[in-house]
All heavy atoms as a GROMACS GRO file, in nm:
protein
  651
    1MET      N    1  14.378   7.882  10.808
    1MET     CA    2  14.311   7.847  10.932
    1MET      C    3  14.170   7.904  10.931
    1MET      O    4  14.148   8.018  10.894
    1MET     CB    5  14.389   7.901  11.052
    1MET     CG    6  14.307   7.901  11.177
    1MET     SD    7  14.387   7.921  11.338
    1MET     CE    8  14.473   8.071  11.332
    2PHE      N    9  14.074   7.822  10.971
    2PHE     CA   10  13.936   7.867  10.985
    2PHE      C   11  13.921   7.940  11.117
    2PHE      O   12  13.971   7.895  11.220
    2PHE     CB   13  13.841   7.748  10.982
    2PHE     CG   14  13.828   7.685  10.847
    2PHE    CD1   15  13.894   7.568  10.818
    2PHE    CD2   16  13.752   7.745  10.748
    2PHE    CE1   17  13.885   7.509  10.694
    2PHE    CE2   18  13.741   7.688  10.623
    2PHE     CZ   19  13.808   7.569  10.595
    3LEU      N   20  13.853   8.052  11.113
    3LEU     CA   21  13.829   8.132  11.232
    3LEU      C   22  13.717   8.069  11.313
    3LEU      O   23  13.612   8.034  11.259
    3LEU     CB   24  13.792   8.275  11.192
    3LEU     CG   25  13.801   8.382  11.298
    3LEU    CD1   26  13.942   8.390  11.355
    3LEU    CD2   27  13.762   8.515  11.240
    4GLU      N   28  13.740   8.052  11.443
    4GLU     CA   29  13.642   7.991  11.532
    4GLU      C   30  13.634   8.069  11.662
    4GLU      O   31  13.733   8.126  11.706
    4GLU     CB   32  13.682   7.847  11.566
    4GLU     CG   33  13.694   7.757  11.447
    4GLU     CD   34  13.746   7.619  11.484
    4GLU    OE1   35  13.777   7.593  11.602
    4GLU    OE2   36  13.754   7.535  11.392
    5VAL      N   37  13.516   8.069  11.723
    5VAL     CA   38  13.500   8.124  11.857
    5VAL      C   39  13.541   8.015  11.955
    5VAL      O   40  13.486   7.906  11.955
    5VAL     CB   41  13.354   8.168  11.883
    5VAL    CG1   42  13.336   8.211  12.028
    5VAL    CG2   43  13.313   8.280  11.789
    6ALA      N   44  13.641   8.044  12.036
    6ALA     CA   45  13.690   7.948  12.134
    6ALA      C   46  13.624   7.967  12.271
    6ALA      O   47  13.605   7.870  12.344
    6ALA     CB   48  13.842   7.960  12.148
    7LYS      N   49  13.589   8.092  12.302
    7LYS     CA   50  13.530   8.124  12.433
    7LYS      C   51  13.442   8.246  12.418
    7LYS      O   52  13.472   8.337  12.341
    7LYS     CB   53  13.643   8.152  12.533
    7LYS     CG   54  13.598   8.184  12.673
    7LYS     CD   55  13.718   8.214  12.763
    7LYS     CE   56  13.672   8.259  12.900
    7LYS     NZ   57  13.783   8.308  12.981
    8ALA      N   58  13.331   8.247  12.492
    8ALA     CA   59  13.239   8.361  12.488
    8ALA      C   60  13.190   8.390  12.628
    8ALA      O   61  13.160   8.299  12.705
    8ALA     CB   62  13.122   8.332  12.396
    9GLU      N   63  13.181   8.518  12.661
    9GLU     CA   64  13.137   8.561  12.793
    9GLU      C   65  13.044   8.681  12.780
    9GLU      O   66  13.080   8.781  12.717
    9GLU     CB   67  13.257   8.598  12.879
    9GLU     CG   68  13.222   8.641  13.019
    9GLU     CD   69  13.346   8.680  13.100
    9GLU    OE1   70  13.458   8.646  13.060
    9GLU    OE2   71  13.327   8.747  13.202
   10TYR      N   72  12.926   8.670  12.840
   10TYR     CA   73  12.831   8.782  12.839
   10TYR      C   74  12.889   8.896  12.922
   10TYR      O   75  12.941   8.875  13.031
   10TYR     CB   76  12.697   8.737  12.898
   10TYR     CG   77  12.598   8.850  12.911
   10TYR    CD1   78  12.532   8.898  12.800
   10TYR    CD2   79  12.575   8.909  13.034
   10TYR    CE1   80  12.443   9.004  12.811
   10TYR    CE2   81  12.485   9.014  13.047
   10TYR     CZ   82  12.420   9.061  12.934
   10TYR     OH   83  12.332   9.167  12.946
   11LEU      N   84  12.879   9.019  12.870
   11LEU     CA   85  12.926   9.137  12.942
   11LEU      C   86  12.809   9.215  13.001
   11LEU      O   87  12.790   9.217  13.122
   11LEU     CB   88  13.010   9.226  12.850
   11LEU     CG   89  13.138   9.164  12.795
   11LEU    CD1   90  13.204   9.255  12.694
   11LEU    CD2   91  13.233   9.131  12.910
   12ASP      N   92  12.733   9.282  12.917
   12ASP     CA   93  12.617   9.359  12.959
   12ASP      C   94  12.535   9.395  12.836
   12ASP      O   95  12.583   9.383  12.724
   12ASP     CB   96  12.658   9.486  13.035
   12ASP     CG   97  12.749   9.577  12.955
   12ASP    OD1   98  12.742   9.577  12.831
   12ASP    OD2   99  12.829   9.649  13.016
   13ASN      N  100  12.412   9.438  12.857
   13ASN     CA  101  12.321   9.473  12.748
   13ASN      C  102  12.328   9.366  12.639
   13ASN      O  103  12.297   9.252  12.664
   13ASN     CB  104  12.350   9.613  12.696
   13ASN     CG  105  12.326   9.719  12.801
   13ASN    OD1  106  12.227   9.714  12.874
   13ASN    ND2  107  12.417   9.814  12.814
   14TYR      N  108  12.373   9.402  12.522
   14TYR     CA  109  12.385   9.306  12.410
   14TYR      C  110  12.532   9.287  12.371
   14TYR      O  111  12.563   9.257  12.257
   14TYR     CB  112  12.301   9.354  12.291
   14TYR     CG  113  12.154   9.353  12.323
   14TYR    CD1  114  12.090   9.467  12.370
   14TYR    CD2  115  12.079   9.237  12.310
   14TYR    CE1  116  11.956   9.466  12.402
   14TYR    CE2  117  11.944   9.234  12.342
   14TYR     CZ  118  11.884   9.350  12.388
   14TYR     OH  119  11.750   9.347  12.420
   15ARG      N  120  12.620   9.302  12.468
   15ARG     CA  121  12.764   9.290  12.443
   15ARG      C  122  12.818   9.157  12.495
   15ARG      O  123  12.784   9.114  12.604
   15ARG     CB  124  12.841   9.406  12.506
   15ARG     CG  125  12.807   9.539  12.445
   15ARG     CD  126  12.884   9.658  12.503
   15ARG     NE  127  12.933   9.639  12.638
   15ARG     CZ  128  13.062   9.646  12.673
   15ARG    NH1  129  13.155   9.672  12.583
   15ARG    NH2  130  13.097   9.629  12.798
   16ILE      N  131  12.902   9.097  12.411
   16ILE     CA  132  12.964   8.969  12.443
   16ILE      C  133  13.113   8.979  12.415
   16ILE      O  134  13.155   9.035  12.313
   16ILE     CB  135  12.903   8.855  12.358
   16ILE    CG1  136  12.753   8.845  12.382
   16ILE    CG2  137  12.971   8.722  12.386
   16ILE    CD1  138  12.681   8.750  12.287
   17SER      N  139  13.194   8.926  12.505
   17SER     CA  140  13.338   8.916  12.484
   17SER      C  141  13.365   8.781  12.419
   17SER      O  142  13.322   8.677  12.469
   17SER     CB  143  13.412   8.926  12.617
   17SER     OG  144  13.549   8.898  12.598
   18LEU      N  145  13.436   8.784  12.307
   18LEU     CA  146  13.466   8.662  12.231
   18LEU      C  147  13.616   8.644  12.218
   18LEU      O  148  13.687   8.737  12.182
   18LEU     CB  149  13.405   8.670  12.091
   18LEU     CG  150  13.253   8.687  12.083
   18LEU    CD1  151  13.212   8.713  11.939
   18LEU    CD2  152  13.184   8.565  12.138
   19THR      N  153  13.663   8.524  12.248
   19THR     CA  154  13.802   8.490  12.223
   19THR      C  155  13.802   8.393  12.105
   19THR      O  156  13.730   8.292  12.105
   19THR     CB  157  13.866   8.424  12.347
   19THR    OG1  158  13.856   8.516  12.456
   19THR    CG2  159  14.012   8.390  12.321
   20PHE      N  160  13.884   8.425  12.006
   20PHE     CA  161  13.890   8.346  11.883
   20PHE      C  162  14.010   8.252  11.887
   20PHE      O  163  14.102   8.272  11.965
   20PHE     CB  164  13.897   8.439  11.762
   20PHE     CG  165  13.771   8.520  11.743
   20PHE    CD1  166  13.756   8.642  11.806
   20PHE    CD2  167  13.668   8.472  11.665
   20PHE    CE1  168  13.641   8.717  11.791
   20PHE    CE2  169  13.551   8.546  11.649
   20PHE     CZ  170  13.538   8.669  11.712
   21ASN      N  171  14.009   8.152  11.800
   21ASN     CA  172  14.116   8.054  11.798
   21ASN      C  173  14.249   8.110  11.747
   21ASN      O  174  14.350   8.042  11.753
   21ASN     CB  175  14.076   7.930  11.717
   21ASN     CG  176  14.050   7.960  11.570
   21ASN    OD1  177  14.012   8.070  11.533
   21ASN    ND2  178  14.069   7.860  11.487
   22ASN      N  179  14.251   8.234  11.703
   22ASN     CA  180  14.378   8.299  11.666
   22ASN      C  181  14.438   8.374  11.784
   22ASN      O  182  14.538   8.444  11.771
   22ASN     CB  183  14.358   8.392  11.547
   22ASN     CG  184  14.268   8.510  11.577
   22ASN    OD1  185  14.217   8.526  11.688
   22ASN    ND2  186  14.246   8.594  11.477
   23GLY      N  187  14.372   8.363  11.902
   23GLY     CA  188  14.423   8.425  12.024
   23GLY      C  189  14.369   8.564  12.050
   23GLY      O  190  14.390   8.619  12.158
   24GLU      N  191  14.298   8.623  11.955
   24GLU     CA  192  14.245   8.758  11.974
   24GLU      C  193  14.114   8.754  12.052
   24GLU      O  194  14.034   8.663  12.035
   24GLU     CB  195  14.221   8.827  11.840
   24GLU     CG  196  14.349   8.865  11.769
   24GLU     CD  197  14.320   8.948  11.645
   24GLU    OE1  198  14.259   9.056  11.659
   24GLU    OE2  199  14.359   8.903  11.536
   25THR      N  200  14.093   8.856  12.134
   25THR     CA  201  13.967   8.873  12.207
   25THR      C  202  13.905   9.003  12.162
   25THR      O  203  13.972   9.106  12.155
   25THR     CB  204  13.992   8.875  12.359
   25THR    OG1  205  14.049   8.750  12.398
   25THR    CG2  206  13.860   8.894  12.435
   26LYS      N  207  13.777   8.998  12.129
   26LYS     CA  208  13.704   9.115  12.082
   26LYS      C  209  13.571   9.122  12.153
   26LYS      O  210  13.517   9.022  12.197
   26LYS     CB  211  13.682   9.111  11.931
   26LYS     CG  212  13.810   9.120  11.850
   26LYS     CD  213  13.780   9.138  11.705
   26LYS     CE  214  13.907   9.163  11.626
   26LYS     NZ  215  13.877   9.213  11.490
   27THR      N  216  13.519   9.244  12.162
   27THR     CA  217  13.385   9.266  12.216
   27THR      C  218  13.291   9.296  12.100
   27THR      O  219  13.322   9.381  12.016
   27THR     CB  220  13.384   9.386  12.314
   27THR    OG1  221  13.472   9.355  12.422
   27THR    CG2  222  13.246   9.410  12.368
   28VAL      N  223  13.180   9.225  12.096
   28VAL     CA  224  13.078   9.252  11.994
   28VAL      C  225  12.954   9.306  12.063
   28VAL      O  226  12.916   9.262  12.171
   28VAL     CB  227  13.043   9.127  11.910
   28VAL    CG1  228  13.160   9.084  11.825
   28VAL    CG2  229  12.994   9.014  11.995
   29ASP      N  230  12.893   9.404  12.000
   29ASP     CA  231  12.765   9.459  12.046
   29ASP      C  232  12.662   9.421  11.941
   29ASP      O  233  12.665   9.471  11.829
   29ASP     CB  234  12.774   9.610  12.061
   29ASP     CG  235  12.648   9.670  12.122
   29ASP    OD1  236  12.544   9.601  12.126
   29ASP    OD2  237  12.654   9.786  12.166
   30LEU      N  238  12.573   9.331  11.975
   30LEU     CA  239  12.477   9.278  11.879
   30LEU      C  240  12.342   9.347  11.883
   30LEU      O  241  12.248   9.304  11.815
   30LEU     CB  242  12.460   9.127  11.902
   30LEU     CG  243  12.587   9.045  11.880
   30LEU    CD1  244  12.565   8.900  11.918
   30LEU    CD2  245  12.632   9.055  11.734
   31GLN      N  246  12.331   9.456  11.955
   31GLN     CA  247  12.202   9.524  11.970
   31GLN      C  248  12.140   9.558  11.835
   31GLN      O  249  12.020   9.543  11.815
   31GLN     CB  250  12.216   9.649  12.054
   31GLN     CG  251  12.081   9.715  12.081
   31GLN     CD  252  12.088   9.823  12.187
   31GLN    OE1  253  12.195   9.859  12.234
   31GLN    NE2  254  11.975   9.873  12.227
   32ASN      N  255  12.218   9.604  11.740
   32ASN     CA  256  12.167   9.643  11.609
   32ASN      C  257  12.179   9.531  11.506
   32ASN      O  258  12.160   9.554  11.387
   32ASN     CB  259  12.240   9.767  11.559
   32ASN     CG  260  12.212   9.887  11.648
   32ASN    OD1  261  12.099   9.906  11.693
   32ASN    ND2  262  12.313   9.966  11.674
   33GLU      N  263  12.212   9.412  11.552
   33GLU     CA  264  12.231   9.297  11.462
   33GLU      C  265  12.122   9.191  11.478
   33GLU      O  266  12.131   9.084  11.421
   33GLU     CB  267  12.368   9.232  11.488
   33GLU     CG  268  12.485   9.329  11.486
   33GLU     CD  269  12.503   9.400  11.353
   33GLU    OE1  270  12.478   9.338  11.247
   33GLU    OE2  271  12.542   9.518  11.355
   34LEU      N  272  12.019   9.220  11.556
   34LEU     CA  273  11.915   9.121  11.586
   34LEU      C  274  11.798   9.137  11.488
   34LEU      O  275  11.684   9.161  11.527
   34LEU     CB  276  11.868   9.136  11.731
   34LEU     CG  277  11.977   9.125  11.838
   34LEU    CD1  278  11.919   9.150  11.975
   34LEU    CD2  279  12.044   8.990  11.831
   35ASN      N  280  11.827   9.122  11.360
   35ASN     CA  281  11.727   9.141  11.256
   35ASN      C  282  11.682   9.006  11.200
   35ASN      O  283  11.764   8.919  11.176
   35ASN     CB  284  11.786   9.226  11.143
   35ASN     CG  285  11.840   9.358  11.193
   35ASN    OD1  286  11.773   9.427  11.268
   35ASN    ND2  287  11.962   9.391  11.155
   36GLY      N  288  11.553   8.991  11.182
   36GLY     CA  289  11.499   8.869  11.127
   36GLY      C  290  11.425   8.788  11.232
   36GLY      O  291  11.444   8.805  11.353
   37ILE      N  292  11.341   8.699  11.185
   37ILE     CA  293  11.252   8.622  11.274
   37ILE      C  294  11.330   8.538  11.374
   37ILE      O  295  11.294   8.532  11.492
   37ILE     CB  296  11.158   8.533  11.190
   37ILE    CG1  297  11.062   8.621  11.110
   37ILE    CG2  298  11.079   8.437  11.279
   37ILE    CD1  299  10.979   8.547  11.010
   38VAL      N  300  11.437   8.473  11.331
   38VAL     CA  301  11.512   8.385  11.422
   38VAL      C  302  11.576   8.463  11.538
   38VAL      O  303  11.599   8.408  11.644
   38VAL     CB  304  11.616   8.301  11.345
   38VAL    CG1  305  11.735   8.386  11.302
   38VAL    CG2  306  11.664   8.183  11.427
   39TYR      N  307  11.599   8.592  11.518
   39TYR     CA  308  11.662   8.674  11.621
   39TYR      C  309  11.562   8.745  11.713
   39TYR      O  310  11.603   8.806  11.812
   39TYR     CB  311  11.757   8.777  11.557
   39TYR     CG  312  11.869   8.712  11.481
   39TYR    CD1  313  11.867   8.710  11.342
   39TYR    CD2  314  11.974   8.651  11.546
   39TYR    CE1  315  11.969   8.648  11.271
   39TYR    CE2  316  12.076   8.589  11.477
   39TYR     CZ  317  12.073   8.588  11.339
   39TYR     OH  318  12.174   8.526  11.269
   40GLU      N  319  11.433   8.738  11.683
   40GLU     CA  320  11.331   8.805  11.764
   40GLU      C  321  11.339   8.769  11.913
   40GLU      O  322  11.336   8.858  11.998
   40GLU     CB  323  11.191   8.778  11.710
   40GLU     CG  324  11.157   8.857  11.586
   40GLU     CD  325  11.159   9.008  11.608
   40GLU    OE1  326  11.108   9.055  11.711
   40GLU    OE2  327  11.214   9.078  11.521
   41PRO      N  328  11.351   8.641  11.950
   41PRO     CA  329  11.357   8.608  12.093
   41PRO      C  330  11.477   8.671  12.164
   41PRO      O  331  11.474   8.693  12.285
   41PRO     CB  332  11.369   8.455  12.095
   41PRO     CG  333  11.317   8.410  11.963
   41PRO     CD  334  11.350   8.520  11.867
   42LEU      N  335  11.583   8.703  12.090
   42LEU     CA  336  11.705   8.759  12.150
   42LEU      C  337  11.686   8.903  12.195
   42LEU      O  338  11.770   8.956  12.268
   42LEU     CB  339  11.822   8.751  12.052
   42LEU     CG  340  11.891   8.614  12.044
   42LEU    CD1  341  11.798   8.505  11.995
   42LEU    CD2  342  12.013   8.623  11.956
   43HIS      N  343  11.577   8.967  12.155
   43HIS     CA  344  11.550   9.103  12.203
   43HIS      C  345  11.521   9.103  12.353
   43HIS      O  346  11.542   9.203  12.419
   43HIS     CB  347  11.433   9.164  12.125
   43HIS     CG  348  11.469   9.201  11.985
   43HIS    ND1  349  11.514   9.326  11.950
   43HIS    CD2  350  11.468   9.128  11.871
   43HIS    CE1  351  11.540   9.328  11.821
   43HIS    NE2  352  11.513   9.209  11.770
   44GLU      N  353  11.477   8.990  12.405
   44GLU     CA  354  11.457   8.972  12.550
   44GLU      C  355  11.595   8.946  12.610
   44GLU      O  356  11.660   8.846  12.579
   44GLU     CB  357  11.362   8.855  12.574
   44GLU     CG  358  11.370   8.794  12.710
   44GLU     CD  359  11.262   8.842  12.802
   44GLU    OE1  360  11.151   8.869  12.755
   44GLU    OE2  361  11.292   8.851  12.922
   45ILE      N  362  11.643   9.036  12.692
   45ILE     CA  363  11.781   9.030  12.742
   45ILE      C  364  11.811   8.900  12.817
   45ILE      O  365  11.921   8.846  12.806
   45ILE     CB  366  11.817   9.155  12.825
   45ILE    CG1  367  11.969   9.173  12.834
   45ILE    CG2  368  11.754   9.151  12.961
   45ILE    CD1  369  12.033   9.219  12.707
   46ASP      N  370  11.715   8.849  12.892
   46ASP     CA  371  11.738   8.724  12.965
   46ASP      C  372  11.759   8.608  12.868
   46ASP      O  373  11.836   8.516  12.897
   46ASP     CB  374  11.624   8.694  13.061
   46ASP     CG  375  11.627   8.784  13.182
   46ASP    OD1  376  11.738   8.827  13.223
   46ASP    OD2  377  11.519   8.812  13.237
   47TYR      N  378  11.690   8.610  12.756
   47TYR     CA  379  11.710   8.507  12.654
   47TYR      C  380  11.846   8.526  12.586
   47TYR      O  381  11.919   8.431  12.563
   47TYR     CB  382  11.597   8.513  12.550
   47TYR     CG  383  11.595   8.395  12.457
   47TYR    CD1  384  11.517   8.284  12.485
   47TYR    CD2  385  11.670   8.395  12.340
   47TYR    CE1  386  11.514   8.175  12.400
   47TYR    CE2  387  11.668   8.287  12.255
   47TYR     CZ  388  11.591   8.178  12.285
   47TYR     OH  389  11.590   8.069  12.200
   48PHE      N  390  11.878   8.652  12.556
   48PHE     CA  391  12.004   8.684  12.489
   48PHE      C  392  12.125   8.633  12.567
   48PHE      O  393  12.221   8.583  12.509
   48PHE     CB  394  12.016   8.836  12.469
   48PHE     CG  395  12.142   8.877  12.401
   48PHE    CD1  396  12.152   8.875  12.263
   48PHE    CD2  397  12.252   8.918  12.475
   48PHE    CE1  398  12.269   8.912  12.199
   48PHE    CE2  399  12.370   8.955  12.413
   48PHE     CZ  400  12.378   8.952  12.275
   49LYS      N  401  12.119   8.645  12.699
   49LYS     CA  402  12.232   8.605  12.785
   49LYS      C  403  12.262   8.456  12.777
   49LYS      O  404  12.371   8.414  12.811
   49LYS     CB  405  12.200   8.636  12.931
   49LYS     CG  406  12.193   8.781  12.966
   49LYS     CD  407  12.163   8.790  13.115
   49LYS     CE  408  12.123   8.925  13.160
   49LYS     NZ  409  12.099   8.929  13.305
   50ASN      N  410  12.165   8.376  12.739
   50ASN     CA  411  12.178   8.230  12.745
   50ASN      C  412  12.222   8.170  12.612
   50ASN      O  413  12.145   8.101  12.544
   50ASN     CB  414  12.048   8.168  12.792
   50ASN     CG  415  12.021   8.200  12.936
   50ASN    OD1  416  12.106   8.176  13.022
   50ASN    ND2  417  11.906   8.256  12.965
   51PHE      N  418  12.344   8.196  12.576
   51PHE     CA  419  12.404   8.139  12.454
   51PHE      C  420  12.511   8.039  12.496
   51PHE      O  421  12.548   8.032  12.613
   51PHE     CB  422  12.465   8.249  12.367
   51PHE     CG  423  12.567   8.331  12.439
   51PHE    CD1  424  12.699   8.289  12.450
   51PHE    CD2  425  12.531   8.450  12.500
   51PHE    CE1  426  12.793   8.365  12.518
   51PHE    CE2  427  12.624   8.527  12.568
   51PHE     CZ  428  12.755   8.484  12.577
   52GLN      N  429  12.558   7.965  12.401
   52GLN     CA  430  12.670   7.875  12.426
   52GLN      C  431  12.759   7.871  12.304
   52GLN      O  432  12.717   7.907  12.194
   52GLN     CB  433  12.619   7.735  12.460
   52GLN     CG  434  12.534   7.670  12.353
   52GLN     CD  435  12.485   7.534  12.397
   52GLN    OE1  436  12.557   7.458  12.458
   52GLN    NE2  437  12.361   7.503  12.363
   53VAL      N  438  12.883   7.831  12.325
   53VAL     CA  439  12.974   7.812  12.213
   53VAL      C  440  12.943   7.673  12.157
   53VAL      O  441  12.952   7.573  12.226
   53VAL     CB  442  13.122   7.822  12.255
   53VAL    CG1  443  13.214   7.789  12.138
   53VAL    CG2  444  13.151   7.961  12.310
   54LYS      N  445  12.902   7.672  12.030
   54LYS     CA  446  12.862   7.547  11.965
   54LYS      C  447  12.896   7.558  11.817
   54LYS      O  448  12.871   7.662  11.756
   54LYS     CB  449  12.712   7.526  11.986
   54LYS     CG  450  12.659   7.395  11.941
   54LYS     CD  451  12.513   7.382  11.983
   54LYS     CE  452  12.455   7.251  11.937
   54LYS     NZ  453  12.312   7.242  11.971
   55TYR      N  454  12.949   7.454  11.762
   55TYR     CA  455  12.987   7.452  11.619
   55TYR      C  456  13.074   7.571  11.583
   55TYR      O  457  13.054   7.636  11.482
   55TYR     CB  458  12.864   7.445  11.530
   55TYR     CG  459  12.776   7.327  11.556
   55TYR    CD1  460  12.644   7.343  11.598
   55TYR    CD2  461  12.826   7.198  11.544
   55TYR    CE1  462  12.564   7.233  11.625
   55TYR    CE2  463  12.745   7.087  11.569
   55TYR     CZ  464  12.615   7.106  11.610
   55TYR     OH  465  12.536   6.997  11.636
   56ASN      N  466  13.168   7.603  11.670
   56ASN     CA  467  13.270   7.706  11.645
   56ASN      C  468  13.220   7.850  11.645
   56ASN      O  469  13.287   7.939  11.595
   56ASN     CB  470  13.345   7.677  11.514
   56ASN     CG  471  13.399   7.537  11.512
   56ASN    OD1  472  13.449   7.488  11.613
   56ASN    ND2  473  13.389   7.471  11.399
   57THR      N  474  13.101   7.873  11.701
   57THR     CA  475  13.048   8.009  11.712
   57THR      C  476  12.955   8.013  11.833
   57THR      O  477  12.946   7.917  11.909
   57THR     CB  478  12.975   8.052  11.583
   57THR    OG1  479  12.949   8.193  11.590
   57THR    CG2  480  12.849   7.974  11.558
   58ILE      N  481  12.886   8.126  11.852
   58ILE     CA  482  12.787   8.132  11.960
   58ILE      C  483  12.651   8.098  11.902
   58ILE      O  484  12.619   8.133  11.789
   58ILE     CB  485  12.784   8.270  12.029
   58ILE    CG1  486  12.771   8.384  11.928
   58ILE    CG2  487  12.906   8.290  12.116
   58ILE    CD1  488  12.752   8.521  11.989
   59GLU      N  489  12.572   8.026  11.983
   59GLU     CA  490  12.440   7.984  11.938
   59GLU      C  491  12.342   7.989  12.054
   59GLU      O  492  12.380   7.964  12.168
   59GLU     CB  493  12.446   7.842  11.882
   59GLU     CG  494  12.315   7.794  11.825
   59GLU     CD  495  12.324   7.657  11.764
   59GLU    OE1  496  12.410   7.634  11.676
   59GLU    OE2  497  12.246   7.569  11.808
   60TRP      N  498  12.217   8.023  12.022
   60TRP     CA  499  12.110   8.026  12.121
   60TRP      C  500  12.023   7.903  12.103
   60TRP      O  501  12.030   7.834  12.001
   60TRP     CB  502  12.028   8.153  12.105
   60TRP     CG  503  12.102   8.275  12.152
   60TRP    CD1  504  12.091   8.334  12.274
   60TRP    CD2  505  12.198   8.353  12.080
   60TRP    NE1  506  12.174   8.444  12.284
   60TRP    CE2  507  12.241   8.457  12.164
   60TRP    CE3  508  12.253   8.345  11.952
   60TRP    CZ2  509  12.335   8.552  12.125
   60TRP    CZ3  510  12.346   8.439  11.914
   60TRP    CH2  511  12.386   8.542  12.000
   61SER      N  512  11.939   7.874  12.202
   61SER     CA  513  11.860   7.751  12.202
   61SER      C  514  11.762   7.741  12.085
   61SER      O  515  11.721   7.632  12.048
   61SER     CB  516  11.786   7.734  12.334
   61SER     OG  517  11.695   7.841  12.353
   62ASN      N  518  11.724   7.854  12.024
   62ASN     CA  519  11.632   7.849  11.910
   62ASN      C  520  11.708   7.828  11.778
   62ASN      O  521  11.647   7.829  11.671
   62ASN     CB  522  11.548   7.976  11.902
   62ASN     CG  523  11.627   8.099  11.862
   62ASN    OD1  524  11.750   8.102  11.878
   62ASN    ND2  525  11.560   8.200  11.814
   63GLY      N  526  11.840   7.811  11.784
   63GLY     CA  527  11.920   7.789  11.664
   63GLY      C  528  11.981   7.914  11.603
   63GLY      O  529  12.058   7.906  11.507
   64ALA      N  530  11.950   8.030  11.658
   64ALA     CA  531  12.008   8.155  11.608
   64ALA      C  532  12.158   8.153  11.634
   64ALA      O  533  12.205   8.111  11.740
   64ALA     CB  534  11.945   8.275  11.677
   65ASP      N  535  12.234   8.198  11.535
   65ASP     CA  536  12.379   8.209  11.549
   65ASP      C  537  12.432   8.311  11.449
   65ASP      O  538  12.357   8.367  11.371
   65ASP     CB  539  12.447   8.073  11.532
   65ASP     CG  540  12.434   8.015  11.391
   65ASP    OD1  541  12.375   8.082  11.302
   65ASP    OD2  542  12.482   7.904  11.368
   66TYR      N  543  12.561   8.334  11.456
   66TYR     CA  544  12.631   8.424  11.364
   66TYR      C  545  12.758   8.355  11.319
   66TYR      O  546  12.821   8.283  11.398
   66TYR     CB  547  12.669   8.556  11.434
   66TYR     CG  548  12.552   8.642  11.470
   66TYR    CD1  549  12.494   8.634  11.595
   66TYR    CD2  550  12.500   8.733  11.380
   66TYR    CE1  551  12.387   8.714  11.631
   66TYR    CE2  552  12.392   8.814  11.414
   66TYR     CZ  553  12.336   8.804  11.538
   66TYR     OH  554  12.230   8.882  11.572
   67ALA      N  555  12.798   8.378  11.196
   67ALA     CA  556  12.924   8.323  11.148
   67ALA      C  557  13.038   8.382  11.228
   67ALA      O  558  13.039   8.503  11.256
   67ALA     CB  559  12.941   8.355  10.999
   68PRO      N  560  13.136   8.301  11.268
   68PRO     CA  561  13.247   8.355  11.346
   68PRO      C  562  13.323   8.465  11.272
   68PRO      O  563  13.372   8.559  11.334
   68PRO     CB  564  13.335   8.233  11.375
   68PRO     CG  565  13.288   8.126  11.286
   68PRO     CD  566  13.148   8.158  11.246
   69GLU      N  567  13.332   8.456  11.141
   69GLU     CA  568  13.401   8.559  11.062
   69GLU      C  569  13.328   8.693  11.074
   69GLU      O  570  13.393   8.799  11.082
   69GLU     CB  571  13.409   8.518  10.914
   69GLU     CG  572  13.490   8.394  10.889
   69GLU     CD  573  13.411   8.264  10.907
   69GLU    OE1  574  13.291   8.267  10.936
   69GLU    OE2  575  13.474   8.158  10.893
   70TYR      N  576  13.196   8.689  11.076
   70TYR     CA  577  13.118   8.811  11.090
   70TYR      C  578  13.139   8.872  11.228
   70TYR      O  579  13.159   8.993  11.242
   70TYR     CB  580  12.969   8.783  11.066
   70TYR     CG  581  12.882   8.903  11.084
   70TYR    CD1  582  12.885   9.007  10.992
   70TYR    CD2  583  12.797   8.914  11.193
   70TYR    CE1  584  12.807   9.120  11.008
   70TYR    CE2  585  12.717   9.025  11.210
   70TYR     CZ  586  12.722   9.129  11.117
   70TYR     OH  587  12.646   9.240  11.132
   71LEU      N  588  13.135   8.790  11.331
   71LEU     CA  589  13.157   8.837  11.467
   71LEU      C  590  13.295   8.900  11.481
   71LEU      O  591  13.312   9.005  11.545
   71LEU     CB  592  13.141   8.723  11.567
   71LEU     CG  593  12.999   8.663  11.577
   71LEU    CD1  594  13.002   8.536  11.660
   71LEU    CD2  595  12.902   8.766  11.635
   72TYR      N  596  13.393   8.839  11.419
   72TYR     CA  597  13.530   8.891  11.422
   72TYR      C  598  13.535   9.027  11.355
   72TYR      O  599  13.598   9.121  11.404
   72TYR     CB  600  13.625   8.792  11.355
   72TYR     CG  601  13.769   8.831  11.361
   72TYR    CD1  602  13.845   8.801  11.473
   72TYR    CD2  603  13.829   8.899  11.256
   72TYR    CE1  604  13.979   8.837  11.480
   72TYR    CE2  605  13.962   8.935  11.262
   72TYR     CZ  606  14.037   8.904  11.373
   72TYR     OH  607  14.170   8.941  11.380
   73GLU      N  608  13.468   9.038  11.241
   73GLU     CA  609  13.469   9.162  11.162
   73GLU      C  610  13.405   9.278  11.237
   73GLU      O  611  13.455   9.391  11.233
   73GLU     CB  612  13.395   9.137  11.031
   73GLU     CG  613  13.390   9.258  10.941
   73GLU     CD  614  13.313   9.228  10.814
   73GLU    OE1  615  13.344   9.128  10.748
   73GLU    OE2  616  13.219   9.306  10.783
   74ILE      N  617  13.293   9.252  11.308
   74ILE     CA  618  13.223   9.362  11.375
   74ILE      C  619  13.274   9.387  11.517
   74ILE      O  620  13.235   9.484  11.581
   74ILE     CB  621  13.070   9.340  11.379
   74ILE    CG1  622  13.032   9.220  11.466
   74ILE    CG2  623  13.014   9.328  11.238
   74ILE    CD1  624  12.885   9.210  11.497
   75GLY      N  625  13.362   9.299  11.567
   75GLY     CA  626  13.412   9.312  11.701
   75GLY      C  627  13.514   9.422  11.719
   75GLY      O  628  13.582   9.462  11.624
   76ASN      N  629  13.522   9.471  11.841
   76ASN     CA  630  13.620   9.571  11.877
   76ASN      C  631  13.724   9.506  11.969
   76ASN      O  632  13.688   9.440  12.064
   76ASN     CB  633  13.555   9.688  11.951
   76ASN     CG  634  13.459   9.763  11.864
   76ASN    OD1  635  13.491   9.798  11.752
   76ASN    ND2  636  13.340   9.788  11.914
   77PRO      N  637  13.854   9.527  11.938
   77PRO     CA  638  13.958   9.468  12.023
   77PRO      C  639  13.947   9.518  12.167
   77PRO      O  640  13.910   9.632  12.191
   77PRO     CB  641  14.088   9.516  11.960
   77PRO     CG  642  14.051   9.561  11.822
   77PRO     CD  643  13.908   9.603  11.829
   78LEU      N  644  13.982   9.430  12.260
   78LEU     CA  645  13.983   9.470  12.402
   78LEU      C  646  14.112   9.542  12.435
   78LEU      O  647  14.214   9.522  12.379
   78LEU     CB  648  13.969   9.348  12.492
   78LEU     CG  649  13.830   9.287  12.494
   78LEU    CD1  650  13.827   9.165  12.585
   78LEU    CD2  651  13.727   9.386  12.544
   0.00000   0.00000   0.00000
């Protein structure tokens, strides 16, 4: 089974609650993961909050995203 983000909810700061298609929910803190040019706009918290679940992961309007497997790996169980 391919791992996919089924649901995502903004929590606070740079933390997002993610529910995966395997039924697990994890919290990811992306504050230290915003490296590279495509992630620069995400340093603005209002921009960061505006993501959507698209193509089985979270994505921002500038095309920035993370592989769902990576998000699962760095996430902490709720």
